[in-house]
PAMARVEX-329503 format. One record per atom (N, C-alpha, C, O): residue in three letters; x, y, z. Coordinates in steps of 0.05 Angstrom, whole numbers, plus 32768, in hexadecimal, padded with zeros to 4 digits. Example, Ala and Ser with C-alpha at 12.3 -4.5 7.8 and 13.67 -1.06 7.14 Angstrom:
BEGIN
Ala81087F8E809C;Ala80F67FA6809C;Ala81087FBE809C;Ala811D7FBE80A9;Ser81017FD3808E;Ser81117FEB808F;Ser81028001809D;Ser810C801780A1;
***
This chain:
BEGIN
Unk80117FE88000;Unk800080008000;Unk801280198000;Unk80278019800D;Unk8009802E7FF2;Unk801880477FF2;Unk80188053800E;Unk8006804F801E;Unk802D80638015;Unk802E8070802E;Unk801980868030;Unk80108090801B;Unk8011808D8049;Unk7FFD80A2804C;Unk800580BC8040;Unk7FF580CA8033;Unk801F80C38044;Unk802980DD8039;Unk802780DC801A;Unk802280F1800E;Unk802C80C5800F;Unk802B80C27FF2;Unk800E80C67FE8;Unk800980D37FD4;Unk7FFB80B97FF7;Unk7FDF80BC7FF0;Unk7FD580D87FF1;Unk7FC680E27FE0;Unk7FDE80E68007;Unk7FD58102800A;Unk7FE081147FF3;Unk7FD181247FE8;Unk7FF981107FEC;Unk8005811F7FD6;Unk7FF781187FBC;Unk7FF281297FAB;Unk7FF180FE7FB8;Unk7FE380F57FA0;Unk7FC881017F9E;Unk7FC0810B7F88;Unk7FB981027FB4;Unk7F9E810D7FB4;Unk7F9F812B7FAD;Unk7F8D81357F9F;Unk7FB381397FB8;Unk7FB681557FB2;Unk7FBB815A7F94;Unk7FAF816C7F88;Unk7FCC814A7F89;Unk7FD3814C7F6C;Unk7FBA81467F5B;Unk7FB581547F47;Unk7FAB81317F63;Unk7F93812A7F54;Unk7F7E81407F55;Unk7F7181477F41;Unk7F7B814C7F6D;Unk7F6881627F70;Unk7F6F817A7F5E;Unk7F5D81857F51;Unk7F8881817F5D;Unk7F9181977F4C;Unk7F8C81917F2F;Unk7F8281A27F20;Unk7F9281787F27;Unk7F8F81717F0B;Unk7F7181717F03;Unk7F6A81797EED;Unk7F6081687F15;Unk7F4381677F0F;Unk7F3681827F10;Unk7F2181867F03;Unk7F4281957F1D;Unk7F3781B17F1E;Unk7F4081C07F05;Unk7F3581D67F00;Unk7F5281B67EF6;Unk7F5C81C37EDE;Unk7F4681C07EC8;Unk7F3D81AA7EC3;Unk7F3E81D67EBC;Unk7F2A81D57EA7;Unk7F3281C27E90;Unk7F4981C27E87;Unk7F1F81B27E87;Unk7F24819F7E71;Unk7F0A81967E65;Unk7EF581A07E6D;Unk7F0B81847E51;Unk7EF3817B7E44;Unk7EDE816F7E57;Unk7EC681747E55;Unk7EE7815F7E6B;Unk7ED481537E7D;Unk7EC681687E8E;Unk7EAE81667E92;Unk7ED5817C7E97;Unk7EC981917EA7;Unk7EB581A27E96;Unk7EA181AA7EA0;Unk7EBC81A67E7D;Unk7EAA81B57E6B;Unk7E9081A67E68;Unk7E7A81B27E68;Unk7E92818C7E65;Unk7E7A817B7E61;Unk7E69817C7E7A;Unk7E50817E7E78;Unk7E75817A7E92;Unk7E66817A7EAB;Unk7E5881957EAF;Unk7E4081967EB6;Unk7E6681AB7EAA;Unk7E5A81C57EAE;Unk7E4381CA7E9A;Unk7E2E81D47EA3;Unk7E4781C47E81;Unk7E3281C97E6D;Unk7E1A81B77E72;Unk7E0381C07E6F;Unk7E1F819F7E7B;Unk7E08818D7E81;Unk7DFA81957E9A;Unk7DE181937E9C;Unk7E09819E7EAE;Unk7DFC81A87EC7;Unk7DEB81C07EC2;Unk7DD481C27ECC;Unk7DF581D37EB2;Unk7DE581EB7EAD;Unk7DCD81E67E9B;Unk7DB881F17EA0;Unk7DD081D47E88;Unk7DBB81D07E75;Unk7DA781BA7E7C;Unk7D9081BC7E75;Unk7DB081A67E8C;Unk7D9E818F7E91;Unk7D9B81897EAF;Unk7D8B81777EB6;Unk7DA881987EC0;Unk7DA481947EDC;Unk7DBA81847EEA;Unk7DCB81787EDD;Unk7DB981857F05;Unk7DCE81787F14;Unk7DCF81597F11;Unk7DE4814D7F12;Unk7DB7814D7F0D;Unk7DB781307F0B;Unk7DC581267EF2;Unk7DD581137EF3;Unk7DC181337EDB;Unk7DCE812B7EC2;Unk7DEC812F7EC5;Unk7DFC811E7EBC;Unk7DF481467ED0;Unk7E11814B7ED4;Unk7E1E81387EE7;Unk7E34812E7EE3;Unk7E1081327EFD;Unk7E1B811F7F11;Unk7E1E81037F06;Unk7E3280F67F0B;Unk7E0A80FA7EF6;Unk7E0D80E07EEA;Unk7E2380DF7ED5;Unk7E2F80CA7ED1;Unk7E2880F57EC8;Unk7E3E80F67EB5;Unk7E5880F37EC5;Unk7E6A80E47EBC;Unk7E5A81007EDC;Unk7E7280FD7EED;Unk7E7580E17EF7;Unk7E8B80D67EF8;Unk7E5E80D47EFE;Unk7E5F80B87F07;Unk7E6980A67EF0;Unk7E7780927EF4;Unk7E6280AD7ED7;Unk7E6B809E7EC0;Unk7E8980A07EBD;Unk7E96808C7EB7;Unk7E9580B87EC2;Unk7EB280BB7EC1;Unk7EBE80A87ED6;Unk7ED3809B7ED1;Unk7EB280A67EED;Unk7EBD80967F03;Unk7EBA80787EFE;Unk7ECD80697F02;Unk7EA380707EF4;Unk7E9F80537EEF;Unk7EB180497ED9;Unk7EB780317ED7;Unk7EBA805B7EC7;Unk7ECD80527EB3;Unk7EE780477EC0;Unk7EF580377EB3;Unk7EEC80507ED8;Unk7F0480467EE6;Unk7F0280297EEC;Unk7F17801C7EF0;Unk7EEA801D7EED;Unk7EE780007EF1;Unk7EF57FF17EDB;Unk7EFF7FDB7EE0;Unk7EF67FFD7EC4;Unk7F057FF17EAD;Unk7F217FFB7EAC;Unk7F347FEB7EA8;Unk7F2580157EAF;Unk7F3F80217EAB;Unk7F5480197EC0;Unk7F6B80137EB8;Unk7F4C80177ED9;Unk7F5F80117EEE;Unk7F6A7FF47EEB;Unk7F827FF07EED;Unk7F597FE07EE7;Unk7F647FC57EE3;Unk7F757FC37ECA;Unk7F8A7FB57ECA;Unk7F6E7FD17EB5;Unk7F7E7FD17E9D;Unk7F9A7FDC7EA3;Unk7FAE7FD27E9A;Unk7F9A7FF27EB2;Unk7FB47FFE7EB9;Unk7FC47FEB7ECA;Unk7FDC7FE77EC5;Unk7FB77FE07EDF;Unk7FC67FCE7EF1;Unk7FD07FB57EE4;Unk7FE57FAB7EEB;Unk7FC27FAC7ECF;Unk7FCB7F947EC1;Unk7FDE7F9A7EAA;Unk7FE97F887E9D;Unk7FE37FB47EA6;Unk7FF77FBB7E92;Unk7FEB7FBE7E76;Unk7FFB7FC27E63;Unk7FD17FBB7E73;Unk7FC57FBC7E58;Unk7FC77FD87E4D;Unk7FC77FDC7E35;Unk7FC77FEC7E5F;Unk7FC980087E56;Unk7FE1800D7E44;Unk7FE1801D7E32;Unk7FF77FFE7E4A;Unk800F80017E3A;Unk800B7FF97E1E;Unk801980027E0C;Unk7FF87FE67E19;Unk7FF27FDD7DFE;Unk7FE67FF47DEE;Unk7FED7FF87DD7;Unk7FD380037DFB;Unk7FC7801A7DED;Unk7FDD802F7DE7;Unk7FDC803C7DD2;Unk7FF080327DFA;Unk800580457DF6;Unk8017803E7DDF;Unk802180507DD1;Unk801C80247DDB;Unk802F801C7DC7;Unk802280147DAC;Unk803080117D98;Unk800780117DAC;Unk7FF980097D94;Unk7FE9801F7D88;Unk7FD480267D93;Unk7FF1802A7D71;Unk7FE2803F7D64;Unk7FC680357D5C;Unk7FB380457D5D;Unk7FC4801C7D54;Unk7FAA80117D4C;Unk7F9680117D63;Unk7F7F80197D60;Unk7F9F80087D7B;Unk7F8E80077D92;Unk7F8580237D9A;Unk7F6E80287DA1;Unk7F9880367D98;Unk7F9280527D9E;Unk7F7D805D7D8B;Unk7F6A80697D94;Unk7F8080577D71;Unk7F6D80617D5D;Unk7F5180557D60;Unk7F3D80637D5D;Unk7F50803B7D66;Unk7F36802E7D69;Unk7F26803B7D80;Unk7F0E80407D7D;Unk7F3480407D96;Unk7F27804D7DAD;Unk7F1D80697DA6;Unk7F06806F7DAC;Unk7F2E80787D9A;Unk7F2680947D96;Unk7F1080977D80;Unk7EFF80A87D82;Unk7F1180867D6B;Unk7EFD80877D57;Unk7EE1807E7D62;Unk7ECD808B7D5C;Unk7EE180697D72;Unk7EC880607D7F;Unk7EBD80767D91;Unk7EA5807C7D90;Unk7ECE80827DA1;Unk7EC580977DB3;Unk7EBB80AF7DA4;Unk7EA780BB7DAB;Unk7ECA80B77D8F;Unk7EC280CF7D7F;Unk7EA680CA7D72;Unk7E9680DD7D71;Unk7EA280B27D68;Unk7E8880AC7D5A;Unk7E7180AE7D6E;Unk7E5C80BA7D68;Unk7E7580A37D86;Unk7E5F80A37D9A;Unk7E5980BF7DA4;Unk7E4280C87DA4;Unk7E6E80CE7DAB;Unk7E6B80E87DB6;Unk7E5E80FB7DA2;Unk7E4D810C7DA9;Unk7E6680F97D89;Unk7E5B810A7D74;Unk7E3E81037D70;Unk7E2D81157D6D;Unk7E3780EA7D70;Unk7E1B80E17D6C;Unk7E0A80EC7D83;Unk7DF480F67D7E;Unk7E1380EA7D9C;Unk7E0480F37DB3;Unk7E0181127DB2;Unk7DEC811C7DB8;Unk7E1681207DA9;Unk7E14813D7DA7;Unk7DFF81457D93;Unk7DF081587D98;Unk7DFF81387D7C;Unk7DEC813E7D67;Unk7DCF81397D71;Unk7DBD81497D6C;Unk7DCB81237D80;Unk7DB1811C7D8A;Unk7DA881327D9E;Unk7D9081397D9D;Unk7DB9813B7DAF;Unk7DB281507DC2;Unk7DAA816A7DB4;Unk7D9681777DBC;Unk7DB881717D9F;Unk7DB281897D91;Unk7D9781877D82;Unk7D8781997D82;Unk7D92816F7D77;Unk7D79816B7D68;Unk7D61816B7D7A;Unk7D4C81747D72;Unk7D6481617D93;Unk7D4D815F7DA5;Unk7D4B81777DB8;Unk7D3A81777DCA;Unk7D5D818A7DB6;Unk7D5D81A17DC8;Unk7D4281AF7DC9;Unk7D3681B57DB4;Unk7D3881B47DE1;Unk7D1F81C37DE4;Unk7D0681B27DE2;Unk7CF081BD7DE5;Unk7D0981987DDE;Unk7CF181877DDB;Unk7CE7817D7DF6;Unk7CD181727DF8;Unk7CF781817E0B;Unk7CEE81797E26;Unk7CEE81917E38;Unk7CFD81A47E34;Unk7CDE81907E4C;Unk7CDD81A67E5F;Unk7CF681A47E71;Unk7D01818E7E74;Unk7CFE81BA7E7F;Unk7D1481B97E91;Unk7D1181A47EA7;Unk7D2481977EAF;Unk7CF881A07EB1;Unk7CF3818D7EC6;Unk7CF981717EBB;Unk7D0581617EC9;Unk7CEF816A7EA3;Unk7CF481507E98;Unk7D12814B7E94;Unk7D1C81357E97;Unk7D2081617E8C;Unk7D3C815D7E87;Unk7D4B81557EA1;Unk7D5E81467EA0;Unk7D42815F7EB8;Unk7D50815A7ED1;Unk7D4781407EDD;Unk7D5881327EE9;Unk7D2D81397EDA;Unk7D2381217EE8;Unk7D1B810A7ED7;Unk7D1380F67EE1;Unk7D1E810D7EBC;Unk7D1680F77EAA;Unk7D2580DE7EB1;Unk7D3C80DE7EB8;Unk7D1780C77EAF;Unk7D2380AE7EB8;Unk7D3A80A37EA7;Unk7D4A80947EB1;Unk7D3B80AC7E8D;Unk7D5080A17E7C;Unk7D6980B27E7B;Unk7D7F80A87E75;Unk7D6780CC7E82;Unk7D7E80DD7E80;Unk7D9680D57E91;Unk7DAC80D57E87;Unk7D9280CE7EAA;Unk7DA980C57EBB;Unk7DB880AE7EAE;Unk7DD180AD7EAF;Unk7DAA809B7EA2;Unk7DB780847E95;Unk7DC7808D7E7D;Unk7DDE80857E7A;Unk7DBC809F7E6D;Unk7DCA80AA7E56;Unk7DE380BA7E5F;Unk7DF880B87E53;Unk7DDF80CA7E74;Unk7DF580DB7E7E;Unk7E0B80C97E88;Unk7E2380CE7E84;Unk7E0480B47E97;Unk7E1880A17EA2;Unk7E2780947E8B;Unk7E3F80927E8C;Unk7E18808C7E76;Unk7E25807F7E5F;Unk7E3880937E50;Unk7E4D808B7E48;Unk7E2E80AC7E4E;Unk7E3F80C07E41;Unk7E5A80C37E4F;Unk7E6F80C47E43;Unk7E5880C57E6A;Unk7E7180C87E7A;Unk7E8380B07E77;Unk7E9C80B47E74;Unk7E7880987E78;Unk7E8980807E76;Unk7E96807E7E5B;Unk7EAE80797E59;Unk7E8680827E46;Unk7E90807F7E2B;Unk7EA580947E25;Unk7EBA808F7E19;Unk7EA080AD7E2E;Unk7EB380C37E2A;Unk7ECE80BC7E37;Unk7EE380C17E2B;Unk7ECD80B17E4F;Unk7EE680AA7E5D;Unk7EF380917E52;Unk7F0B80917E4E;Unk7EE3807C7E4C;Unk7EEF80637E43;Unk7EFB80647E27;Unk7F0E80567E21;Unk7EEF80757E16;Unk7EF980767DFA;Unk7F0D808C7DF6;Unk7F1580917DDF;Unk7F1680987E0B;Unk7F2B80AC7E08;Unk7F4680A07E11;Unk7F4B809D7E29;Unk7F5780987DFE;Unk7F70808A7E04;Unk7F82809C7E16;Unk7F9380917E24;Unk7F7F80B67E15;Unk7F9080C87E24;Unk7F8D80C37E42;Unk7FA080C67E51;Unk7F7580BA7E4A;Unk7F7180B57E67;Unk7F81809D7E70;Unk7F8E809F7E85;Unk7F8180887E61;Unk7F9280717E68;Unk7FAF80787E68;Unk7FBE80707E79;Unk7FB780877E54;Unk7FD3808F7E52;Unk7FDA80A27E69;Unk7FF180A07E74;Unk7FC880B37E71;Unk7FCD80C47E88;Unk7FD080B47EA1;Unk7FE380B87EB1;Unk7FBE80A17EA5;Unk7FC0808F7EBD;Unk7FDB80817EBD;Unk7FE8807E7ED1;Unk7FE280777EA5;Unk7FFB80687EA3;Unk801480797EA9;Unk8027806F7EB4;Unk801280937EA3;Unk802980A57EA8;Unk802980B17EC4;Unk803E80B67ECF;Unk801180B57ECF;Unk800E80C47EE8;Unk801080B27F01;Unk802080B77F13;Unk8000809C7F01;Unk7FFF808C7F19;Unk8019807F7F21;Unk8020807F7F39;Unk802980747F0E;Unk804280677F17;Unk805580797F25;Unk8067806F7F33;Unk805280937F23;Unk806480A67F30;Unk806180A47F4F;Unk807380AC7F5E;Unk804A809A7F58;Unk804580987F74;Unk8047807B7F7F;Unk803F80767F95;Unk8051806A7F6F;Unk8054804E7F76;Unk807080497F81;Unk808480517F75;Unk8072803B7F97;Unk808C80337FA3;Unk808E80157FA5;Unk808180097FB5;Unk809E80087F93;Unk80A07FEB7F93;Unk80A87FE07FAE;Unk80A17FC97FB4;Unk80B57FEF7FBE;Unk80BE7FE67FD9;Unk80A67FE37FEC;Unk80A87FD68001;Unk808F7FEF7FE5;Unk80787FEE7FF6;Unk80667FD67FF0;Unk80517FD27FFD;Unk806E7FC57FDE;Unk805E7FAD7FD8;Unk80557FAC7FBB;Unk80627FB87FAA;Unk80407F9D7FB6;Unk80377F987F9A;Unk80317FB27F8B;Unk80227FC37F94;Unk803E7FB57F74;Unk803A7FCD7F64;Unk801D7FCD7F59;Unk80117FE27F57;Unk80137FB57F52;Unk7FF87FB37F48;Unk7FE37FBD7F5C;Unk7FD17FCD7F55;Unk7FE67FB57F75;Unk7FD37FBE7F8A;Unk7FD67FDC7F8E;Unk7FC17FE97F92;Unk7FEE7FE67F8E;Unk7FF280037F92;Unk7FE480127F7B;Unk7FD880277F80;Unk7FE780097F62;Unk7FDA80167F4C;Unk7FBC80167F4E;Unk7FAF802A7F48;Unk7FB17FFF7F57;Unk7F947FFE7F5B;Unk7F8B80117F71;Unk7F77801F7F6D;Unk7F9980127F87;Unk7F9280247F9D;Unk7F9380417F94;Unk7F8180517F99;Unk7FA980487F86;Unk7FAB80647F7C;Unk7F96806A7F67;Unk7F8B80807F67;Unk7F8F80577F56;Unk7F7B805B7F42;Unk7F5F80607F4F;Unk7F5180727F47;Unk7F5980507F64;Unk7F4080547F72;Unk7F3F806F7F80;Unk7F2A807D7F7F;Unk7F5580767F8D;Unk7F5680907F9B;Unk7F5380A77F86;Unk7F4580BA7F8B;Unk7F6080A47F70;Unk7F5E80B97F5B;Unk7F4280BC7F51;Unk7F3880D37F4F;Unk7F3480A67F4C;Unk7F1980A87F43;Unk7F0680B37F59;Unk7EF380C27F53;Unk7F0C80AC7F72;Unk7EFC80B77F88;Unk7EFE80D57F8B;Unk7EEA80E27F8E;Unk7F1780DF7F8A;Unk7F1B80FC7F8C;Unk7F0E810A7F74;Unk7F01811F7F77;Unk7F1180FE7F5C;Unk7F05810A7F44;Unk7EE7810B7F46;Unk7EDB811F7F3E;Unk7EDB80F67F52;Unk7EBE80F67F55;Unk7EB4810C7F68;Unk7EA081197F63;Unk7EC381107F7E;Unk7EBB81257F91;Unk7EBB81407F84;Unk7EA981507F87;Unk7ED081457F74;Unk7ED3815F7F67;Unk7EBE81627F51;Unk7EB081767F50;Unk7EBB814D7F40;Unk7EA8814F7F2B;Unk7E8B81507F35;Unk7E7A815E7F2A;Unk7E8681417F4B;Unk7E6C81427F57;Unk7E65815D7F62;Unk7E4E81667F5F;Unk7E78816A7F6E;Unk7E7481857F78;Unk7E6E81997F62;Unk7E5C81AA7F64;Unk7E7D81967F4C;Unk7E7881A77F35;Unk7E5C81A27F29;Unk7E4E81B57F22;Unk7E5481887F28;Unk7E3A81817F1D;Unk7E24818D7F2E;Unk7E1181987F23;Unk7E26818B7F48;Unk7E1181967F5A;Unk7E0F81B47F57;Unk7DF981C07F56;Unk7E2681C17F57;Unk7E2781DF7F56;Unk7E1B81E97F3C;Unk7E0A81FB7F3C;Unk7E2481DE7F26;Unk7E1A81E77F0C;Unk7DFD81DF7F08;Unk7DEE81EE7EFB;Unk7DF581C97F14;Unk7DD981C17F12;Unk7DC681D57F20;Unk7DB181DB7F16;Unk7DCF81DF7F38;Unk7DBE81F37F46;Unk7DBC820D7F36;Unk7DA782197F35;Unk7DD382147F2A;Unk7DD2822D7F19;Unk7DC082287F01;Unk7DB0823A7EFA;Unk7DC282107EF5;Unk7DB2820A7EDE;Unk7D94820A7EE5;Unk7D8482137ED5;Unk7D8D82007EFD;Unk7D7182007F05;Unk7D66821C7F08;Unk7D4F82227F00;Unk7D76822E7F13;Unk7D6E824A7F16;Unk7D6A82577EFB;Unk7D5882677EF7;Unk7D7B82507EE8;Unk7D79825D7ECD;Unk7D65824F7EBB;Unk7D5E825A7EA6;Unk7D5A82387EC4;Unk7D4782297EB3;Unk7D2C82387EB0;Unk7D1B822F7EA1;Unk7D29824D7EBF;Unk7D10825D7EBC;Unk7D0F826A7EA1;Unk7CF982737E98;Unk7D26826D7E94;Unk7D2782787E79;Unk7D2982627E65;Unk7D3F82577E61;Unk7D13825A7E57;Unk7D1482447E45;Unk7D2982467E2F;Unk7D3582317E28;Unk7D2E825D7E25;Unk7D4282607E10;Unk7D5E825A7E1A;Unk7D6E824F7E0B;Unk7D6382617E34;Unk7D7D825A7E3F;Unk7D81823B7E40;Unk7D9582317E38;Unk7D6B822E7E49;Unk7D6D82107E4B;Unk7D7082047E2F;Unk7D8081F27E2C;Unk7D62820F7E1B;Unk7D6582057E00;Unk7D8282077DF6;Unk7D8C81F47DEB;Unk7D8E821E7DFB;Unk7DA982227DF1;Unk7DBD82127E01;Unk7DD2820A7DF7;Unk7DB8820D7E1B;Unk7DCA81FD7E2B;Unk7DC981E07E21;Unk7DDE81D27E22;Unk7DB281D67E19;Unk7DB081BB7E0E;Unk7DC181BA7DF5;Unk7DD081A77DF0;Unk7DBF81CE7DE4;Unk7DCF81CF7DCB;Unk7DED81D17DD1;Unk7DFD81C47DC4;Unk7DF481E17DE6;Unk7E1081E37DED;Unk7E1B81C97DF7;Unk7E3281C27DF0;Unk7E0B81BA7E06;Unk7E1481A07E0F;Unk7E19818D7DF7;Unk7E2D817F7DF7;Unk7E07818F7DE4;Unk7E0C817F7DCB;Unk7E2581877DBD;Unk7E3481767DB3;Unk7E2A81A17DBB;Unk7E4281AB7DAE;Unk7E5B81A27DBD;Unk7E6F819A7DB1;Unk7E5A81A27DD8;Unk7E7181997DE8;Unk7E77817B7DE2;Unk7E8E81747DDE;Unk7E61816A7DE1;Unk7E65814E7DDA;Unk7E72814B7DBF;Unk7E84813A7DBB;Unk7E68815A7DAB;Unk7E7381587D90;Unk7E9081617D91;Unk7EA181567D83;Unk7E9581777DA0;Unk7EB181807DA2;Unk7EC4816B7DAE;Unk7EDA81697DA5;Unk7EBA815C7DC2;Unk7ECA81477DCD;Unk7ED081317DB8;Unk7EE581267DB7;Unk7EBB812C7DA8;Unk7EBF81187D92;Unk7ED481217D7E;Unk7EE581127D76;Unk7ED2813B7D76;Unk7EE581467D63;Unk7F0181457D6F;Unk7F1581407D61;Unk7F03814B7D89;Unk7F1D814B7D97;Unk7F2A81307D95;Unk7F42812D7D91;Unk7F1A811B7D99;Unk7F2481007D97;Unk7F2E80FA7D7B;Unk7F4280ED7D77;Unk7F1E81037D67;Unk7F2580FE7D4B;Unk7F3F810B7D43;Unk7F4F81007D34;Unk7F4381237D4E;Unk7F5B81337D46;Unk7F73812D7D58;Unk7F8981397D54;Unk7F6F811C7D6C;Unk7F8581167D7F;Unk7F9B81087D6F;Unk7F9680F67D5F;Unk7FB481107D75;Unk7FCB81037D68;Unk7FCF80E87D74;Unk7FD480E57D8C;Unk7FCC80D37D63;Unk7FCF80B87D6D;Unk7FEA80B27D78;Unk7FEE809E7D86;Unk7FFE80C27D71;Unk801980BE7D7B;Unk801E80CC7D95;Unk803480C97DA1;Unk800B80DD7D9D;Unk800F80ED7DB6;Unk801180DB7DCE;Unk800580C67DCF;Unk802180E37DE1;Unk802580D47DFA;Unk802280E77E11;Unk802B80FE7E0F;Unk801780DE7E27;Unk801580EF7E3F;Unk802F80EF7E4D;Unk803280FC7E62;
***
């Protein structure tokens, strides 16, 4: 197991990294403002649940395959780009067809938001490469199994990220609920969320397959 001092330093580094603006944060904010705290929170949960796949892959060394194989990298990013673009187009096409209340409490939206978060995270090879480059810096072979240490650090990382993302989701959701009194604002926020998803898809398509974290 990592030392307590190592875990504290690691959690601090993870917190700083997650507070840095990026595509995931943009998606959370736009979804919270346009669709409410529940949609944004489930998107954040999707980011976290992706760790169920990502952390074991990292611990087993499979992430290195993605890093060394351009084909594996391209398959992941093309699949992710296709899905995110499709979801973005769907959101833009259906913008304004539901009331603000339905958008926040509809029974299917949390499932879709959860899926969006998971797919966005799982199909972005940069996340695996980032984990591969970042986590090992806090591993000490003298402390025992490297695999167990990687799993522990991965779980801690996802936990810290969920706390931060969840806080952002709740905050933007409350702001979005206050602004939902203006239908045109809600309409445009739905469209903006769709544009953000399409932008994430384009970002994956234009990502340099040779890039390394």
